[in-house]
N, C-alpha and C positions, 0 to 999 in steps of 0.2 A: 504494500500500500504506500502510495506516495505521500510523504508528510505534508500536511497543510501548513500554510505559512502565515505568520503575523506580518501584515503589511503596514509599514510605517512610512507615511508621506505627508508633506505639507507644502503647498504651492501658494505663493502670493505674487500675482502678476507673473513676471518672468523670472523671479528670484526663488531659489530653493533655500528653505530655512532648515537649520539643523533641529533635531528633536531630542528630547530627553525621555527616557523610559525608566520608570522606577516602580518598586513595589516591595512586597514582603513575602517571606517563605515561612510557613508554620507547619507544625505537626498536626495531621488531620484528626488525631484522637484527642490530644491534650490541648491543642490550640497554642502551645508554647512556640516561640520563635526557633527556627532551625539555623544556628550559627555555622559559619564556615561552609555554607552550601555553595557549590560552584554553579554559577549562572552562565550559560553560553548563549549568545545571540549571533546567528549567522545568516548570510544572504544566500541567494540562489547560486551565486558564483563561489560559494564555500568560503567566503571571507568571514571570519568570525572574531568576536570579542568575548572575553570572559571576565568575570569578577566574582568575588566572594561576598556572601552576606556578612553583616556585622553581628555583634552580640545580640542585637534585637531582631535579627532576621531580615534586615533591610538591604536592598541592593539598588544600584542606579547605573544606567548607561547614559552617556552624554554625547552630544554632537553626532547623532546618527543621521546619515544622509538618506535621501529618498530611496525606497526599495522594498523588497519583500524580505521578511525576516522570520526565522524560526527561533523561538525562545524555549530553552530547556534547562531544568534544574536537576543537578546530580549531586547526591551526597551518600557516602558510605553508610549502610544501614537503612537506606530508604530506596523505594522504587523510583526510577527516573520519572520526572513530571514535565510534560510539555504544556506550554501556555495554550489555553483554549480547549484542552482535552479533559473530559470528565472521567476518563479511565486511564489509570497509570500505564506508562509505556506505550500509549497510543498517540498518534499524531494530533496536533492541535487544529483548531478550526481557523478558517480564513477570517481575519479581522482587519478593518481599515481604520487607522488612527489618523485623524487630521489635526491633532493638537498634542501637546505634551501629555504624557500619560503617567500618572503617579499612583494609581489605585490597583495595580495588578496584585492579586493575592493567589499564591500557589500553595495548595494543601498537599503535603507529601505523606505517603503511607509508609510506615515503618515495616521493614522486612523481618522475617523470623529465622530461628536457628533450630536445627536438630542436632543433638549430640548424644553420643553413647559409646558402645564398645562392641566390637565384633569378636566372637569367641567360638570355640568348638564345644562339643557335647560334654567335655570334661572341665570347661571353664577356662581353658588355656587360650591365650590370644591368637587370633588369626591376623598376623601383621600384614600391612600394605594391601589389604583388601580394598576394592573400589566400591563405594556406596553411592547409589544413584537414586535421586528423588524423582519419581514419576507422577505426572498428573494423569489421572484416569479419565478416558473419554468414552462414553457410552453412545454408540451410534444408534440411529433409528432402527437399523436392521437388527439390533441386539448385540452386534459385535463390539468388543471392548478393545480399544487401542490406547497407546500410551505416548505421551510427549515428555521429554526430559526437561525438568525445571531447574535442577542443580545437581552437582555431584561433588564428591570429595574422596580423599584417600585416607585410610586408617594409618596410624603410626605403628611402629614396631610392636607396641604393647596392645594393639587392637583398638585404641581409642580414636574417635573421629569427631569432627565438628564441621557442619555444613551451614554456612550463613547466606544472607541475601536471598531468602526464599520468600516469594509472595504469600500472603495469607491464603488459605484454601485447604483442600483435602488431597492427601498424597499417599502413595505407596512407596516403600523402600525396597530396593533390589540390590543385592550385593554379589560381587564376583571376586574370585581369588585365583591366583596362579600357583598357590602353594601346594607342594606335594609332600607326603610323608610315606615313604616306601612306595608301594604300588597303589596308594590311595590319594585322592585329591578332593577338593571341595567343589561340588557342583554349584552353579548359580542358585541363589536362595532368595525367596521373598520374605520380608519381615512379617511377623504376625503380632498383633492383629492387623487385618488387611489395610484399613484406612487410618491415617493420622490426620487429625484436624488441627490446623495451625491458625491461631488468632494473630492479629496484627501485633508485631513486636514481641511475640511469645518465644521463649526458648524451651524446647522439650529436652530435658536432661534424661539420662539413663535409658535412652532408646536403644536397647541392646539387641543385637542380632546374633542368633545362633546358627552356625553352619555345621554340617555333619560330614565327617570323612566318609567317602564312598569309594568303593572299588571302581577303577576306571579301566577302559578298554581301548584297544587300537583297532584300526581297520585299514585294509590295504586292498588294492586291486589295480585294474588297468582299464583305462577309457579307450574304447574303440570307436572313433568317430565315423560318421557316414563316409562312404567312398568319395574321394575328392576333397574332403575336409582335413584339416590338421588339428591335432590335439590342442595347440595353443589358442584355438578359437573358442575353447570351452573352459569351464571351471566346474569344480565338484564341491557340493555343499551337503552337509547333513542338517536336516531340518526336523526338530522335534515335533511330534504329533501335536496338533492343536496349538502350536506356538503362535502368539500374536505376531502379525506381520511387522509391526513397529519394533519388535524386540529381536528380530532375527539376527541383526548385526551384533547382538550382545550374547545371546544364548547359543548361537551357531558354533559348534566345535570347529576348530581349525583343521582344514584338510589341505595338504600341499599336493599340487599337481605338477609333475615333471612334463613340461610341454614337449620335450624332445622325444619321450618314449610313451607318454600317455599313462604312466604309472602314477598312482596316487596313494598317499598314506595319511592317516589321521591318528592322533594320540590323545590321551587324557579325556576320553569320551565317557561320560556317565552312562550307566545302564538306563535303558528306556526304549521307547518306540520312536 
């Protein structure tokens, strides 16, 4: 979607007058000013200016020449906010200003945090696992898809913390490349299924248990149709009933030698 622009212009006769644009940034829940918020105002030609809000959340741009502008507020711990948009992270609406503007009010929504620990069935840490925060989407057809909202990596002791998550309902999914002997950790969903995050909330102790599972290997040879070469193909293992939006994550790695057509796959969990 093409961002809508804040149009700033002022004409008097044949002379172009410079404009000042100012306003305030506040927390949408508490109403308190958001200090040190970065305000960026840019033109269609991608010429941009930026400034920080003061302790009272105030900002001001001076000597703006005629043109179309996009005004965006960005602050760590908040969702980006575009001027003229009622929905965070969405483009603003087209507005024409014909005089200095000093009443712009930007309400920013605080993001949330999920933190916890990834461990095995014995309580030992699963270090360096990848934790992914998914937004669940239910289609009219009844199919469930997922879009990634955020992700993080566990430390060596299994602890993780993922920030800058918009308020909403999510599912956690964790993957690991760790092996212990002939066993590995298959991709795992966190239970309970849905986590509900309020604005500015931190969910502590959101622990995820993974279970060591025997893994398998697979090998074979791809015989392409007559006249084709193996390098024109790829080999994938697709779990039964896997969501199409998750195939890039749950799909086991299968290597294809394009010169001979031989393929091998390792660390594959049991399943269909």
